[in-house]
N, CA and C atoms as a LAMMPS dump frame, in Angstrom:
ITEM: TIMESTEP
0
ITEM: NUMBER OF ATOMS
210
ITEM: BOX BOUNDS ff ff ff
-5.0000000000000000e+02 5.0000000000000000e+02
-5.0000000000000000e+02 5.0000000000000000e+02
-5.0000000000000000e+02 5.0000000000000000e+02
ITEM: ATOMS id mol type element x y z
1 1 1 N 343.958 -1.74 -77.349
2 1 2 C 344.741 -3.291 -77.101
3 1 3 C 343.485 -3.767 -76.06
4 2 1 N 343.159 -3.374 -75.104
5 2 2 C 342.345 -3.31 -73.855
6 2 3 C 340.688 -3.573 -74.28
7 3 1 N 340.342 -2.715 -75.459
8 3 2 C 339.117 -2.938 -75.656
9 3 3 C 338.227 -1.625 -75.351
10 4 1 N 337.756 -1.093 -76.442
11 4 2 C 337.293 0.481 -75.653
12 4 3 C 335.857 0.124 -75.06
13 5 1 N 335.224 -0.894 -75.261
14 5 2 C 333.792 -1.242 -74.791
15 5 3 C 333.716 -1.505 -73.369
16 6 1 N 334.932 -2.376 -73.046
17 6 2 C 334.761 -2.527 -71.861
18 6 3 C 335.403 -1.543 -71.055
19 7 1 N 336.656 -1.276 -71.479
20 7 2 C 337.23 -0.26 -70.669
21 7 3 C 336.259 1.256 -70.19
22 8 1 N 335.549 1.289 -71.738
23 8 2 C 334.848 2.822 -71.532
24 8 3 C 333.734 2.333 -70.542
25 9 1 N 332.736 1.175 -70.617
26 9 2 C 332.096 1.082 -69.676
27 9 3 C 332.286 1.054 -68.022
28 10 1 N 333.675 0.756 -67.816
29 10 2 C 334.31 0.711 -66.428
30 10 3 C 334.379 2.067 -66.031
31 11 1 N 335.134 2.61 -66.809
32 11 2 C 335.434 4.058 -66.749
33 11 3 C 334.089 4.877 -66.194
34 12 1 N 333.186 4.675 -67.1
35 12 2 C 331.653 5.271 -66.863
36 12 3 C 331.114 5.025 -65.775
37 13 1 N 331.269 3.549 -65.19
38 13 2 C 330.454 3.123 -64.133
39 13 3 C 331.515 4.017 -62.617
40 14 1 N 332.673 4.559 -63.218
41 14 2 C 333.468 4.643 -62.226
42 14 3 C 333.071 6.643 -61.602
43 15 1 N 332.408 7.027 -62.759
44 15 2 C 332.032 8.599 -62.728
45 15 3 C 332.618 9.212 -64.088
46 16 1 N 333.628 8.583 -64.86
47 16 2 C 333.941 9.254 -66.043
48 16 3 C 332.891 9.745 -67.15
49 17 1 N 332.73 10.969 -67.516
50 17 2 C 331.641 11.479 -68.286
51 17 3 C 332.459 12.525 -69.607
52 18 1 N 333.518 12.477 -69.884
53 18 2 C 334.267 12.65 -70.881
54 18 3 C 335.478 12.044 -71.513
55 19 1 N 335.007 11.623 -72.559
56 19 2 C 336.071 10.712 -73.476
57 19 3 C 336.488 11.315 -74.618
58 20 1 N 338.027 10.776 -75.035
59 20 2 C 337.966 11.514 -76.269
60 20 3 C 338.949 10.004 -76.919
61 21 1 N 338.268 10.097 -78.487
62 21 2 C 338.918 8.737 -79.283
63 21 3 C 339.62 9.942 -80.563
64 22 1 N 340.441 8.69 -81.43
65 22 2 C 341.064 9.375 -82.534
66 22 3 C 340.091 9.504 -83.517
67 23 1 N 339.149 8.152 -83.705
68 23 2 C 338.626 8.614 -85.041
69 23 3 C 337.156 8.472 -84.788
70 24 1 N 336.469 8.824 -85.785
71 24 2 C 334.77 8.983 -85.889
72 24 3 C 334.221 7.58 -85.362
73 25 1 N 334.937 6.452 -86.199
74 25 2 C 334.008 4.867 -86.21
75 25 3 C 334.226 4.609 -84.637
76 26 1 N 335.496 5.367 -83.797
77 26 2 C 335.848 4.598 -82.512
78 26 3 C 334.644 5.685 -81.698
79 27 1 N 334.451 6.654 -82.236
80 27 2 C 333.383 7.362 -81.444
81 27 3 C 331.992 6.696 -81.597
82 28 1 N 331.727 6.115 -82.505
83 28 2 C 330.473 5.571 -82.667
84 28 3 C 330.344 4.343 -82.278
85 29 1 N 331.66 3.305 -82.143
86 29 2 C 331.24 2.021 -81.259
87 29 3 C 331.536 2.607 -79.641
88 30 1 N 332.01 3.435 -79.064
89 30 2 C 331.794 3.887 -77.806
90 30 3 C 330.697 4.259 -77.604
91 31 1 N 330.049 5.235 -78.212
92 31 2 C 328.646 5.673 -78.071
93 31 3 C 327.774 4.345 -77.815
94 32 1 N 327.574 3.583 -78.751
95 32 2 C 326.821 2.132 -78.621
96 32 3 C 327.057 1.656 -77.597
97 33 1 N 328.261 1.678 -76.833
98 33 2 C 328.442 1.203 -75.281
99 33 3 C 328.132 1.722 -74.313
100 34 1 N 328.131 3.441 -74.351
101 34 2 C 327.826 3.688 -72.948
102 34 3 C 326.35 4.417 -73.269
103 35 1 N 325.544 4.606 -74.361
104 35 2 C 324.044 5.136 -74.256
105 35 3 C 324.226 6.33 -74.982
106 36 1 N 322.977 6.775 -75.502
107 36 2 C 323.024 8.195 -76.441
108 36 3 C 323.251 9.532 -75.925
109 37 1 N 323.156 9.691 -74.694
110 37 2 C 323.646 10.985 -74.151
111 37 3 C 324.216 10.822 -73.031
112 38 1 N 324.362 10.124 -72.344
113 38 2 C 325.398 9.806 -71.216
114 38 3 C 326.869 10.091 -70.871
115 39 1 N 327.314 10.365 -71.936
116 39 2 C 328.803 10.865 -71.804
117 39 3 C 328.983 12.019 -72.966
118 40 1 N 329.953 12.715 -73.015
119 40 2 C 330.655 13.61 -73.902
120 40 3 C 331.769 12.903 -74.662
121 41 1 N 331.324 12.396 -75.87
122 41 2 C 332.597 11.838 -76.409
123 41 3 C 333.27 12.802 -77.732
124 42 1 N 334.489 13.101 -77.481
125 42 2 C 334.999 14.125 -78.486
126 42 3 C 335.99 13.34 -79.367
127 43 1 N 335.868 13.949 -80.773
128 43 2 C 336.667 13.003 -82.068
129 43 3 C 337.879 13.843 -82.513
130 44 1 N 339.048 13.193 -81.831
131 44 2 C 340.158 14.111 -82.325
132 44 3 C 340.489 14.363 -83.6
133 45 1 N 340.137 13.484 -84.754
134 45 2 C 340.483 13.5 -86.076
135 45 3 C 339.651 14.738 -86.658
136 46 1 N 338.933 15.529 -85.98
137 46 2 C 338.068 16.781 -86.678
138 46 3 C 336.817 16.378 -87.176
139 47 1 N 336.276 17.18 -88.223
140 47 2 C 335.359 16.813 -88.863
141 47 3 C 335.588 17.102 -90.314
142 48 1 N 335.437 15.564 -90.683
143 48 2 C 335.885 15.724 -92.202
144 48 3 C 334.613 16.054 -93.523
145 49 1 N 334.743 16.512 -93.865
146 49 2 C 333.51 17.154 -95.444
147 49 3 C 332.683 15.298 -95.312
148 50 1 N 331.617 15.774 -94.988
149 50 2 C 330.281 14.644 -95.575
150 50 3 C 330.204 13.745 -94.041
151 51 1 N 330.65 14.174 -92.974
152 51 2 C 330.654 13.621 -91.53
153 51 3 C 329.758 14.037 -90.478
154 52 1 N 329.288 15.059 -90.764
155 52 2 C 328.248 16.092 -89.898
156 52 3 C 326.971 15.146 -89.372
157 53 1 N 326.166 14.554 -90.482
158 53 2 C 325.023 13.856 -89.937
159 53 3 C 325.514 12.651 -89.302
160 54 1 N 326.661 11.813 -89.209
161 54 2 C 327.34 10.851 -88.606
162 54 3 C 327.659 11.361 -87.269
163 55 1 N 328.185 12.464 -86.881
164 55 2 C 328.311 13.171 -85.777
165 55 3 C 327.125 13.31 -84.96
166 56 1 N 326.249 14.015 -85.886
167 56 2 C 324.747 13.972 -84.878
168 56 3 C 324.264 13.103 -84.638
169 57 1 N 324.24 12.181 -85.38
170 57 2 C 323.343 10.662 -84.911
171 57 3 C 324.102 10.224 -83.8
172 58 1 N 325.442 9.831 -83.609
173 58 2 C 325.75 9.295 -82.759
174 58 3 C 326.27 10.412 -81.304
175 59 1 N 325.632 11.669 -81.32
176 59 2 C 325.901 12.754 -80.495
177 59 3 C 327.332 12.79 -80.036
178 60 1 N 328.11 12.961 -80.883
179 60 2 C 329.488 13.271 -81.326
180 60 3 C 330.099 14.392 -81.038
181 61 1 N 331.209 15.102 -80.517
182 61 2 C 331.633 16.327 -80.775
183 61 3 C 333.192 16.292 -81.684
184 62 1 N 333.346 17.212 -82.233
185 62 2 C 334.364 17.077 -83.381
186 62 3 C 335.531 18.178 -82.429
187 63 1 N 336.57 17.514 -82.506
188 63 2 C 337.641 18.373 -81.973
189 63 3 C 337.961 19.477 -83.388
190 64 1 N 337.767 20.375 -83.236
191 64 2 C 338.226 21.264 -84.378
192 64 3 C 339.641 22.011 -84.533
193 65 1 N 340.342 21.717 -85.313
194 65 2 C 341.63 22.154 -85.332
195 65 3 C 342.458 22.725 -86.777
196 66 1 N 341.416 22.87 -87.568
197 66 2 C 341.977 23.925 -88.75
198 66 3 C 340.797 24.733 -89.022
199 67 1 N 341.464 25.54 -89.873
200 67 2 C 340.339 26.652 -90.144
201 67 3 C 339.309 26.251 -91.238
202 68 1 N 339.923 25.233 -92.245
203 68 2 C 338.714 24.455 -93.04
204 68 3 C 337.491 23.777 -92.299
205 69 1 N 337.953 23.364 -91.469
206 69 2 C 337.346 22.398 -90.713
207 69 3 C 336.172 23.156 -89.886
208 70 1 N 336.661 24.615 -89.507
209 70 2 C 335.24 25.138 -88.725
210 70 3 C 334.785 25.626 -89.706
């Protein structure tokens, strides 16, 4: 409700370097706000089939929670 962009930028300015988001699209949006590699962004939804290239392009890290995702 507060907006991931403004909140993420402020937290980053205060020294936060690790962020967690629920969905891949949220991670991509936050990455565009924070820069290409200046923070670790982990996606709690895991690694769905066919999304590896999007994760790599946005420098995001999936949280692996099932054997099929691994």
